C-alpha positions as a Python dict, from the first residue, in 0.01 Angstrom:
ca = {
    (1, 'P'): (0, 0, 0),
    (2, 'F'): (25, 244, -255),
    (3, 'F'): (168, -9, -506),
    (4, 'V'): (-63, -261, -447),
    (5, 'G'): (-346, 0, -492),
    (6, 'I'): (-235, 110, -797),
    (7, 'S'): (-119, -228, -938),
    (8, 'A'): (-499, -347, -830),
    (9, 'N'): (-626, -39, -1031),
    (10, 'G'): (-419, -114, -1336),
    (11, 'L'): (-580, -521, -1317),
    (12, 'A'): (-931, -360, -1301),
    (13, 'V'): (-863, -167, -1571),
    (14, 'G'): (-706, -454, -1792),
    (15, 'L'): (-996, -665, -1695),
    (16, 'I'): (-1252, -426, -1872),
    (17, 'L'): (-1052, -379, -2165),
    (18, 'W'): (-1041, -737, -2213),
    (19, 'L'): (-1388, -786, -2176),
    (20, 'H'): (-1446, -502, -2441),
    (21, 'R'): (-1207, -712, -2664),
    (22, 'S'): (-928, -462, -2668),
    (23, 'P'): (-718, -612, -2432),
    (24, 'S'): (-379, -418, -2309),
    (25, 'Y'): (-135, -704, -2213),
    (26, 'L'): (135, -433, -2133),
    (27, 'L'): (-103, -309, -1846),
    (28, 'M'): (-179, -632, -1733),
    (29, 'G'): (183, -760, -1732),
    (30, 'M'): (318, -453, -1532),
    (31, 'S'): (13, -472, -1322),
    (32, 'I'): (43, -830, -1199),
    (33, 'S'): (419, -806, -1192),
    (34, 'C'): (400, -495, -972),
    (35, 'M'): (163, -680, -756),
    (36, 'M'): (340, -994, -729),
    (37, 'L'): (643, -790, -634),
    (38, 'S'): (469, -607, -354),
    (39, 'I'): (282, -876, -211),
    (40, 'L'): (620, -1083, -187),
    (41, 'S'): (813, -801, -28),
    (42, 'W'): (536, -718, 221),
    (43, 'W'): (501, -1078, 348),
    (44, 'R'): (869, -1100, 388),
    (45, 'D'): (865, -803, 600),
    (46, 'L'): (593, -936, 797),
    (47, 'I'): (773, -1285, 867),
    (48, 'R'): (1105, -1110, 944),
    (49, 'E'): (932, -883, 1206),
    (50, 'G'): (758, -1174, 1370),
    (51, 'D'): (1106, -1361, 1348),
    (52, 'M'): (1263, -1047, 1548),
    (53, 'G'): (964, -1044, 1808),
    (54, 'F'): (793, -695, 1718),
    (55, 'Y'): (447, -888, 1734),
    (56, 'T'): (256, -877, 2053),
    (57, 'R'): (-26, -1060, 2160),
    (58, 'F'): (-249, -764, 2048),
    (59, 'V'): (-91, -737, 1702),
    (60, 'I'): (-154, -1114, 1663),
    (61, 'K'): (-548, -1058, 1785),
    (62, 'S'): (-565, -792, 1483),
    (63, 'F'): (-402, -1045, 1227),
    (64, 'R'): (-673, -1315, 1363),
    (65, 'D'): (-948, -1048, 1317),
    (66, 'G'): (-836, -953, 977),
    (67, 'V'): (-844, -1307, 862),
    (68, 'A'): (-1151, -1377, 1004),
    (69, 'L'): (-1340, -1098, 806),
    (70, 'F'): (-1153, -1188, 497),
    (71, 'I'): (-1265, -1543, 508),
    (72, 'L'): (-1619, -1375, 603),
    (73, 'S'): (-1587, -1187, 269),
    (74, 'E'): (-1503, -1486, 76),
    (75, 'V'): (-1839, -1651, 227),
    (76, 'M'): (-2055, -1362, 109),
    (77, 'F'): (-1869, -1380, -230),
    (78, 'F'): (-1990, -1748, -267),
    (79, 'F'): (-2325, -1669, -121),
    (80, 'S'): (-2381, -1435, -406),
    (81, 'F'): (-2337, -1715, -634),
    (82, 'F'): (-2549, -1960, -447),
    (83, 'W'): (-2816, -1691, -421),
    (84, 'A'): (-2829, -1683, -828),
    (85, 'F'): (-2831, -2069, -839),
    (86, 'F'): (-3117, -2088, -637),
    (87, 'H'): (-3313, -1811, -765),
    (88, 'N'): (-3327, -1999, -1105),
    (89, 'A'): (-3329, -2369, -959),
    (90, 'L'): (-3613, -2309, -747),
    (91, 'S'): (-3837, -2132, -989),
    (92, 'P'): (-3720, -2188, -1340),
    (93, 'S'): (-3835, -1929, -1572),
    (94, 'C'): (-4032, -2014, -1908),
    (95, 'E'): (-3688, -1943, -2115),
    (96, 'L'): (-3548, -2219, -1915),
    (97, 'G'): (-3859, -2448, -2028),
    (98, 'M'): (-3996, -2427, -1671),
    (99, 'R'): (-3716, -2680, -1594),
    (100, 'W'): (-3416, -2742, -1364),
    (101, 'P'): (-3187, -2874, -1516),
    (102, 'P'): (-3304, -2674, -1851),
    (103, 'P'): (-3366, -2878, -2132),
    (104, 'G'): (-3049, -3004, -2349),
    (105, 'I'): (-2826, -2975, -2023),
    (106, 'R'): (-2660, -3310, -1929),
    (107, 'T'): (-2552, -3264, -1595),
    (108, 'P'): (-2220, -3439, -1433),
    (109, 'N'): (-2295, -3765, -1208),
    (110, 'P'): (-2225, -3669, -849),
    (111, 'S'): (-2128, -4037, -792),
    (112, 'S'): (-1822, -4025, -1031),
    (113, 'T'): (-1578, -3760, -1062),
    (114, 'S'): (-1717, -3495, -818),
    (115, 'L'): (-1729, -3769, -552),
    (116, 'F'): (-1396, -3827, -582),
    (117, 'E'): (-1334, -3471, -545),
    (118, 'T'): (-1512, -3442, -254),
    (119, 'G'): (-1329, -3740, -101),
    (120, 'L'): (-990, -3576, -168),
    (121, 'L'): (-1100, -3237, 22),
    (122, 'I'): (-1261, -3438, 303),
    (123, 'S'): (-925, -3651, 325),
    (124, 'S'): (-714, -3315, 293),
    (125, 'G'): (-904, -3164, 594),
    (126, 'F'): (-803, -3454, 811),
    (127, 'F'): (-453, -3425, 706),
    (128, 'V'): (-419, -3049, 806),
    (129, 'T'): (-556, -3081, 1110),
    (130, 'Q'): (-335, -3376, 1206),
    (131, 'A'): (-35, -3155, 1119),
    (132, 'H'): (-141, -2861, 1303),
    (133, 'K'): (-218, -3122, 1603),
    (134, 'S'): (145, -3223, 1563),
    (135, 'V'): (295, -2873, 1559),
    (136, 'R'): (71, -2786, 1906),
    (137, 'L'): (271, -3112, 2059),
    (138, 'K'): (578, -2987, 1973),
    (139, 'D'): (632, -3258, 1707),
    (140, 'Y'): (850, -3071, 1445),
    (141, 'D'): (999, -3347, 1220),
    (142, 'V'): (757, -3598, 1103),
    (143, 'G'): (377, -3524, 1167),
    (144, 'P'): (337, -3183, 1054),
    (145, 'F'): (547, -3264, 735),
    (146, 'I'): (342, -3584, 634),
    (147, 'G'): (13, -3430, 722),
    (148, 'L'): (112, -3081, 498),
    (149, 'L'): (265, -3322, 202),
    (150, 'M'): (-78, -3496, 183),
    (151, 'T'): (-287, -3197, 203),
    (152, 'I'): (-68, -3066, -80),
    (153, 'L'): (-114, -3352, -289),
    (154, 'C'): (-500, -3359, -239),
    (155, 'G'): (-527, -3003, -318),
    (156, 'A'): (-306, -3059, -656),
    (157, 'V'): (-496, -3394, -754),
    (158, 'F'): (-846, -3228, -700),
    (159, 'F'): (-730, -2922, -939),
    (160, 'L'): (-596, -3165, -1186),
    (161, 'V'): (-952, -3382, -1155),
    (162, 'Q'): (-1135, -3099, -1206),
    (163, 'V'): (-979, -2957, -1528),
    (164, 'R'): (-1038, -3306, -1677),
    (165, 'E'): (-1393, -3270, -1539),
    (166, 'Y'): (-1428, -2936, -1756),
    (167, 'Y'): (-1268, -3121, -2074),
    (168, 'W'): (-1543, -3356, -2070),
    (169, 'N'): (-1798, -3179, -1976),
    (170, 'S'): (-2077, -3141, -2236),
    (171, 'Y'): (-2179, -2771, -2206),
    (172, 'S'): (-2010, -2471, -2173),
    (173, 'I'): (-2028, -2145, -1964),
    (174, 'A'): (-2243, -1987, -2252),
    (175, 'D'): (-2494, -2286, -2212),
    (176, 'S'): (-2787, -2129, -2021),
    (177, 'V'): (-2777, -1988, -1695),
    (178, 'Y'): (-2689, -2345, -1544),
    (179, 'G'): (-2354, -2343, -1747),
    (180, 'S'): (-2281, -1990, -1615),
    (181, 'V'): (-2346, -2045, -1276),
    (182, 'F'): (-2185, -2380, -1254),
    (183, 'Y'): (-1880, -2260, -1411),
    (184, 'L'): (-1849, -1987, -1192),
    (185, 'L'): (-1904, -2160, -863),
    (186, 'T'): (-1689, -2452, -934),
    (187, 'G'): (-1446, -2245, -1137),
    (188, 'F'): (-1405, -1990, -838),
    (189, 'H'): (-1362, -2265, -594),
    (190, 'G'): (-1088, -2392, -797),
    (191, 'A'): (-888, -2071, -789),
    (192, 'H'): (-944, -2096, -426),
    (193, 'V'): (-808, -2438, -434),
    (194, 'V'): (-483, -2334, -603),
    (195, 'V'): (-425, -2033, -362),
    (196, 'G'): (-513, -2245, -51),
    (197, 'T'): (-249, -2503, -205),
    (198, 'I'): (31, -2221, -241),
    (199, 'W'): (-37, -2114, 84),
    (200, 'L'): (-13, -2449, 229),
    (201, 'T'): (325, -2517, 55),
    (202, 'V'): (447, -2170, 181),
    (203, 'S'): (358, -2291, 520),
    (204, 'L'): (524, -2642, 434),
    (205, 'V'): (874, -2411, 371),
    (206, 'R'): (841, -2215, 671),
    (207, 'L'): (808, -2516, 877),
    (208, 'W'): (1120, -2649, 699),
    (209, 'R'): (1321, -2355, 832),
    (210, 'G'): (1192, -2366, 1192),
    (211, 'E'): (969, -2077, 1185),
    (212, 'F'): (688, -2236, 1368),
    (213, 'S'): (662, -2338, 1720),
    (214, 'S'): (392, -2505, 1942),
    (215, 'Q'): (304, -2130, 2063),
    (216, 'R'): (407, -1924, 1762),
    (217, 'H'): (222, -2056, 1433),
    (218, 'F'): (-53, -1835, 1348),
    (219, 'G'): (54, -1816, 986),
    (220, 'F'): (3, -2172, 963),
    (221, 'E'): (-326, -2178, 1196),
    (222, 'A'): (-460, -1879, 913),
    (223, 'C'): (-377, -2128, 645),
    (224, 'I'): (-583, -2405, 795),
    (225, 'W'): (-893, -2170, 858),
    (226, 'Y'): (-871, -2089, 501),
    (227, 'W'): (-830, -2452, 397),
    (228, 'H'): (-1121, -2550, 604),
    (229, 'F'): (-1363, -2289, 443),
    (230, 'V'): (-1253, -2420, 97),
    (231, 'D'): (-1341, -2805, 227),
    (232, 'V'): (-1723, -2652, 359),
    (233, 'V'): (-1781, -2459, 40),
    (234, 'W'): (-1707, -2765, -177),
    (235, 'V'): (-1903, -3029, 37),
    (236, 'T'): (-2233, -2757, 17),
    (237, 'L'): (-2129, -2713, -345),
    (238, 'W'): (-2142, -3086, -445),
    (239, 'L'): (-2450, -3123, -220),
    (240, 'V'): (-2663, -2857, -384),
    (241, 'V'): (-2506, -2827, -755),
    (242, 'Y'): (-2429, -3204, -845),
    (243, 'V'): (-2662, -3374, -592),
    (244, 'W'): (-2987, -3179, -522),
    (245, 'F'): (-3048, -2941, -831),
    (246, 'G'): (-2851, -3184, -1071),
    (247, 'G'): (-3165, -3384, -1108),
    (248, 'W'): (-2978, -3717, -987),
    (249, 'L'): (-3164, -3703, -668),
    (250, 'Y'): (-3484, -3653, -823),
    (251, 'M'): (-3416, -3930, -1044),
    (252, 'W'): (-3284, -4189, -776),
    (253, 'W'): (-3646, -4088, -586),
    (254, 'F'): (-3825, -4155, -931),
    (255, 'K'): (-3654, -4499, -953),
    (256, 'M'): (-3706, -4604, -586),
    (257, 'W'): (-4082, -4563, -614),
    (258, 'D'): (-4107, -4676, -963),
    (259, 'G'): (-4258, -4355, -1081),
    (260, 'D'): (-4521, -4361, -815),
    (261, 'I'): (-4384, -4035, -623),
    (262, 'Y'): (-4694, -3871, -510),
    (263, 'S'): (-4813, -3877, -169),
    (264, 'F'): (-5199, -3843, -255),
    (265, 'K'): (-5360, -4157, -426),
    (266, 'Y'): (-5680, -4150, -588),
    (267, 'P'): (-5800, -4528, -661),
    (268, 'D'): (-6141, -4443, -758),
    (269, 'L'): (-6041, -4146, -993),
    (270, 'K'): (-6204, -4165, -1330),
    (271, 'F'): (-6123, -3947, -1646),
    (272, 'S'): (-6439, -3758, -1746),
}
C-alpha cells in the first residue's frame, strides 16, 4: 500500500506537469513502473493466499463488498459526465447557438459503427454469462474457455472499431462542449473496456491453470460484474449520446410526419 500510494501521487503530479506543458517523463515512467510492480505483486499474493485456503467466507464477503463499492464509484464517475452532457443538451446556451447538437457538429450515425459496437458488447455479455454458468455446472473443459475467448475477442474488436471511429470523426475534443463530453464519455468507456479485457484474459489464464472451481471462483465472478457494468454504461451511452441527443431521433421523427411534428393544428389561423 505504501508504494501504491507513492506511485499514485507521482502519477498525479506527472499529470499536472504534463497539463502545464512541462512533462517529467522520468517521474511518469518511475511512477507507472512502481505502480505496475506493486499491483502485480499484490495480486500475486492474493491468489497464493486463496490457493492456500486462507480466505474464509467472511473474507470473501469483504471482497464482494469492496468490488461492489468500486463499481458504485465507477457509476458515480460516469454519472458526472452524463450530468454535464444533459446540462448542455437539455438547455443549450447562446454560445452553442441555442441548438443541440451545436451548429457545425456532424454527429455519428447511430445505426452504423456504434450499432455494431453495441451488438458486440451485448453479445459479449451473453458469452461471459454462459462461461460463468459452465463453471458453476463444473464444466472446466470447453464451455468457459469458449465463452471467455469470445468475450475477449468482442472486447478487442470493440476497441479497434472505436479507434477507427475516432479517426473518421469530423470533430475533435476541442470542438465545443459536445466534442469534449463525447470524447470524455466514449474515451473513458473505451479505457474501461481495455481494463475489462485484460481482467478477462487474466481470468482465462487462471481458469487454464485450474484455479477456479464451481464453489470457489470469486475472481472470475467479480470480473463478470465489472464487464456487465461496462455493457450497461455503453448501452446507456449509445441510446443517449448517439440516438437521442445526437439529433438522429429528431430527424427520424421529422421525416416520419413529413415535417408536421406539432400536436396542435390551427387550420383557420391566418397571418395578420
